[in-house]
N, C-alpha and C positions, 0 to 999 in steps of 0.2 A: 225912336222909330218903333220902337218893340212895344207902345204901347197904343201905337198908332195901328200896328201887323194887329195886336189883340183885340181891338176893338172891332177892327173887321171883321174879326173870326168871328167873333159875338156877335156882330149882326148876321154872317152868313147864318148862324148855330141859329138863330131866332127866326129868321126866313124861311130854316129846314124842318124846327121842330113846334112852332107858332101855335097854341100859345103856350109857353115855356117859363117854370121857373127860374129864380136864381138858385135856389139847390139842383135843379136838372140840370142848368148850365154849371154851376160847382164841379160836380162829381164829373161832367163831360169834359171839361178843361183841366180837372184839377188845380184850381185856382182858388185861393180865398173866398170865404162870401163876401168879403167888406171890398175886395176889389171886380171882381163882378160886376155887383150893385152897383160900387161907383160907374163903373163904364157902362152899363146899361142907364141909369141917371143920365151921362155926360150925351148919349145918346136921344135919350128922349128929349134933352132940353134943345138940341138940335133939331126934331122932329121927325128922328131918323126911325125912331122907336116909341110906342107908346104901352101902357100899360090896357092890361084888357078891361072893358066897359062891365060887364061881367064878373071876372074874378082878378082883383086888383095885384095879386100878388103876383100874377102871371105877365108875360109881355109878348109884345105880336109886333109885327111891320109898322109905322107910320105912315103917316103922309106924305111925305117927303120922299121917300123911296118910291110911290106909285107915282108919285108924278115924276119922277125923272127916268124910270124904267122908259115908259111909252116916249118923250122926250128922246133918249140914247137909241133906239131902236129906229124912230125914224129917221134919224140924221146918220144911219147910217148906210153907207151901199150892199149888205147882205139883205137891210130890210126892206130896201125899196126894191133892190131887184127880186127879193121874194113875194113881194105878196100879194100884186096883181096874178100871176101864173098860181098860186096856192089858193084862191078863189076860182079862178078856174078849173082845176082840180075838182075841189069840192064839189061843184056845179056839175062834174061830167061824173064823178065816183056817187055822189050825193054820202058824202059820210068824212070822219072829222082829218082834217091838215093839220100837222104839225111843222114846225121849223126848230130844230134843234141844232146847239154848237157843243162841239167837245167841251170840258175843263180839264186838260191835258187830259191823262189818264184816267184819271179819277171817277167822273162821271158825263153824261151828256147831262144839258139845261134846257127845257122847253122855254123857244124865248118867243113865239108867235103861235096863233090856233087861229083856226077858220072851222067852224063849227055847221054840220050839215042840219037838216032840221025832222031827223027821225029823233020820235019821244024819247027811245030807247039809243040813246049811244056812248061810247067811247068819250072820257075826258081827262087831263092832264093841265093842271093849273099852270098859269106862267112862272117860271120859276121851278117847278118840280123839277126831279133828279132822279135817273137810273142808271142801272149800272149796263157799261160797253158791251162787256161779253152775253148777256141775256135780252137783248133788247136789236129789233129791226137796225133802229135810229143807229145803236153803238156799234153795231157790227160789220155796217156800210161804213162805217168811220174806219175801223179797227182793218179791214180789209185795205184800207188805202195808204197806213201805216208802215213802216218801216218794218222789218222782220224783228230788229231789235226792239222796238216796241211793245208791236207782242208779245215775245217771250219777257218783257218785265210782266206784263197784265199776266200771264199766264204764271209767270212764278212767285205774284203776291196772291195768288188762291185764286179760286172762279166758285164763288158762291153758289148754292142752289134756292133757286125762289119759286121754283116748279118740279115735276117729275121731269121736265121735259125741258130743261134749264140746258142747256151742254156745258160741261164742267169737265169731260174730259179731253185734255188740250189737246192729243190728236183729232179727238172731232170738232174741235173748236176751227185747228188751222183747216179741215178739210171743209171745213164751210166756210170761210172769209178766202177758200179759191174758188169756189164757187161762187160768191158772191163778183169776186175780181168778174168771173169769166162772164154772169149773168147778166151785170150790170146794176142790183136790187138785192136786199137784204130780207129773209120772212121771219115774222114773230109768232108762232104759233101757242100761244099759253104759255111762255117761258118765260115770262117775266111776272105778268098779274093772271091771273085764273079769268078765262074768260072773254081774253082780251088778245086781237090777233091786230098785224099791220107789217106793210110792207115799206122799205124805205130806199132811198137812194142817193147817193154825197153829192153835196154840193163841192166842187173842187177848186183851187187857187190856180195862179199861173204855172204852178210845179208840179200842179195833181195834188197834192196837198187839200185831205178834206177839211173843209172850214164848217160848214154844218152836213145837216141830212132833212129833205124835205120825207114825210112819211104818210102814209096815209093807216089810218088807225080806225078799228070798227069790233063788235061784239064778233064773237066765234061763232053766234048764229045767223050771222050773215057773211060768214067768210064761206067763199066757193074756191075750192080746190082746184075745178074746168075753168074759173075766170084770174086762176093767178096768174099765168104767161102776159095776158093783157092790160092787168092793171099792174104788174112789172114793168111794163112796157113804157105806161103810162106818166104810171112816178119816175121812172128813170127818166123821161123824155122830160118830165116838168123840172127835176132838179137840173138836170144838164140845160134846158133853157134860163134856169137861175144863173147857173155859172158863167152862161154865157151874157149876159144882161150885166151884171154884176163887173165884169170886165171888161166893157165895152162903155160901163157909167163915165 
């Protein structure tokens, strides 16, 4: 089982850092180079990884992962419930819409995206990860987690990504309270410079956050006067996804 777990962790690392070398993975995991190389070759033989065409010393995700991901999502009740409301939300605001899910307290993971037609727009690839405390998607999840989970994340340390990232514990706690009251979270250049977002949670039957729906845009198009309307629209969309999923 240890070898299976190791293989999965290496697969995840390649997905996050691709194209990546054996040496980089060796440093990341603290494993012998031969062990990492054997794992990469095994995953490549199974179709999960492949050597980069331009630099064969670097590894990247293979076609099997790319084939499995859409099938897995399309077969899920979350994907089915979210897709149509996300398209309508995109049509209403003409900005990029992301669906993200939490990976425990580690990060948020983008699992679906509906693009707008602006020439200049934000872009997060499927599979991109982001920290919970620094993003609208992440904070909309945090706001609905038990207090012990919030305190655990704070105890790990709140990394700063920009001048406006909430790194003060009291500041973050106050912001989570506001999100619970308003029903949506806002990110103003707090993770990626020049990127703003509004997000709201998709909840399970017991109120546990399963995912978030977010509108993402360049800060040049963010209008603070429209924030209440945007927040309401995003929250209504997330609530619709929740209802569609529960009624599926």
